[in-house]
N, C-alpha and C positions, 0 to 999 in steps of 0.2 A: 738387405734383408727385410723385404717389407710384404709383398705378396706371397704368401706360401699356401702349399696343399700338403695335405698329409694323407697317406694311402698305405695299406698293407694287409695282410692275411687273406691274400687272393688265393694262394697255395694253386699257382698254375701248374696245369698238368700237360704234358706235350700232346695228348691226344686232343685236347680241347680246342681245336683251332678258332672255332666258332666265339668263344670267350675271348681268346688272345686277340682276335681281328676288333672285338668290341672294345676291349680296353686299349688297344694300340690307338684307334681312331679318337677315343677320349685324351688318350695321352698327348698326341701331336697337336690339340686343339688348344694346349696351355700357354704355347708363347703368346706373350702379349697381355696376358691375363695373370700369369705367375711367374715369379721370378725364381722360386724356390721349389722344390719338389721333395718331400721328406718321406722316404719310403720306410715305414715303421716296423720292417721286418717281416718274414715270411710270404713276400709275394710270391715267391717260387714254391713249389712243394719239395723240392730238392734243388740245391746250388751248391757245388764246390768247385772253387776257382782252379782246375785243372789246368797247369802250363800248357798254352798251346791247344787247348780244348776250345771251340767256339760256341758250343749251344746252340747254333743257327738250327738245327735239326729240331730240338725240343723247344726252344723260346724265339726263333727268329723274329715273328712279328713285334714282339714286345720290345726286344732288343733294337729293332731298326727305330722302333719308336723313340727308345731313348737317345740314339745317336742324332736323331731329326732335332729333338727338343733342346739338347745340349748345342748343335749347331746354332740355335736361336737363341742362345744365351740363357739357358734355364741351368742352375746349378741343381745337381741332385745330391742329396745327403742320405746316406743308406745305413740305416741300423740293421744289424745281421740278426736274425731270428734263431728259432730253434729248428727250422728245415733249411734256411739258406746262411750259410756262413764261410769264412775263409772267401771273401767275394773275387778274389783275384784280379789279374791285368785287364781284363774287360772293363772292369768298374773303375778301378783306380788310373789305370793309364788311358785305355781308349777313350772310356766316357769322361773321367777326368772328375770322378764322383768322391766326396768326402765318405770314408767307409768308418763305421765303428763298430766293434765287435761288442761292446756292452754300452753302459748309459753315457752320456756326456751332455754338457749344458752350454746353452748360447744367452748372449744378451741380446734382446730384440726390443728396439724403442724403449729403452731405458727399464727393460723386465727381464728377469733371470727365468728361463725355460729349463727344466730337468727333462730329459728324454731318454726314454730306453724302449725295446721292444716289450717288455713287461712279465717274460715268462718266469722270472727269478723270483719275482714279487710274492708268489703264492707257494714259493718253492719250499716246502716244509716237510722233514722227515727224510728218510734214506733214499726212498723210490726215485722222485725225480730228479733230485742231488746227484743221485748215482748215475741218472740217465744223461743229465747236462755236462757231466764231468767225462763221461764215456766218449759222447760226439764232440766235445770241445777241448780236445788235448793233443798235444805234439804227437803223441804215439799213434792216436786213431787218425791224423792228418797223414802220418806216414804210411800207414796201412790202406787209406784210401788210395794215396798216390801209386802205392805198389799194385793195388788192384785195378786201378785205370777206370777210366770212364765206363766203359761199357758194363762190366761186373759192377761196379759201384752203383749204377743207376738202376740196375736190377734188383738189387738189394734195398735201394732206397725207397722204392715205390711200396715195397712190402713193409719196411719198417714204418714209414710215413703213416700208412694206414692203420697200424697198430698204434701209433702215437695219438691219432685223432679220436680213436676209440677209447683210450684212457683219459687222456689230458683235455679233451675238447667235446667235454659231455656235461649237461646242467649239474650234476651231481659234483663236479670237479670245480666248480667255478664258487668261490668264496668271497663275496663283496666287502666283507669287513676286513680282509687282509688288504685290499687294494686300499679303502678308506683309510685304515691305520697307515700305510705307507705314504699315501699323499700328505695325510696331515702331518708327517714327520719332515717332509721335505718343505712344507710349508713354514714349519717352525724353523728350519735351516734357512730361510730367508728366499724360497723359489717363490715366483709369482704363479707358473704354470708348470704341472706335471702331464707330460704327454706321451702316450704308450699306444700298444696295440695288443696283441695275443687273445684278449678275452675274446674278440668278435663281437662285443657289444659297444656300439657306436655312443657317444654322448659327450657332452660338455656340461659340466656340473659345477654350479658356481658356489663357493666358500667364503664366508665373511670372517675375515682374519684381523681383528682390531678394525682398523678403519679402511682396510683394503678389500678388494674383491681379488679372489685367487681361484684358479680353475683346474678341475681334473678334466683332461681331453684324452678321449680314445677314438681312434680314426674306425674301429669297428672290423666289418667284413666287405672286403672289396669284390668279391666273388657272389656269393648267395645274396646278401641282403644290398649290395652295392653301394655300399656307405664309405664316404670320406668326408676329412673336415678342411675349413678353409681359414684362413687368415688374412684381414687385411687391417691395417692400420686405421683407428676409428671404429671400427665394426667389431673387432675381435675375433673368436673363433666361433664358427658355426658349422654343424652337421651339415652334410649335405646328401643326397641319395639320388642314384641313378648315373650310369655312366654314359650319358647323352652327350655328344660332341659340345663344347662350351662356344666355338666358333663354326664358320662354315669350313675351315682349314683341316681337312681330315686325312689327307694323303701327303706323306713326305715327298718332297720334291728335290730331284737330284740337282748339282750344279750350283 
């Protein structure tokens, strides 16, 4: 794991084919530049891994881009968000992705990275905690399977819009909660804390003892078109714009 790209919070919707095509052309340009793609959650406005349901009608261009980069040796590591969860067999079997429902840590170039989508960092009080438990529990999963893709997707677009109004407003963001969280992780020995969710991209350097440590957020891949890169010797950098990195923008069959 040497050359990494972190992206998330695109909240892709089926009707926005133009953005899907733009993102897909960017994704297929990654092989040869990056060997690991970290999706930090909420790439899709809604995803639930129904067995046997392909999502080709909703997210076909992006899924095709994922298939292509995997065929070229890029490893996908997916952190589930609060809009995309229970990723299912398309990601785990077909794409061979590593999928994490919550936080996970990695050791990279001798450093420890703590990674999570980030929605639970600022979750205080009953409201969001109840919402999170409601959507991420076996009973809800069973109800979603019972309803099936057609009815679930209809409901998901309505609930998603409501979630944006409540949890993605300037008033709902409290930077001090994230600062407190990352400092606790640094105290626990982590060298970097990497998240999404806030839609605010940044690489913030903290000096802890004689070491530099980093809070990294990939931001908003849809509206701001931000993502974060990591290369040995260069560290983390925020990038802006989804222009292809190379001339290769069309998956080739065969």
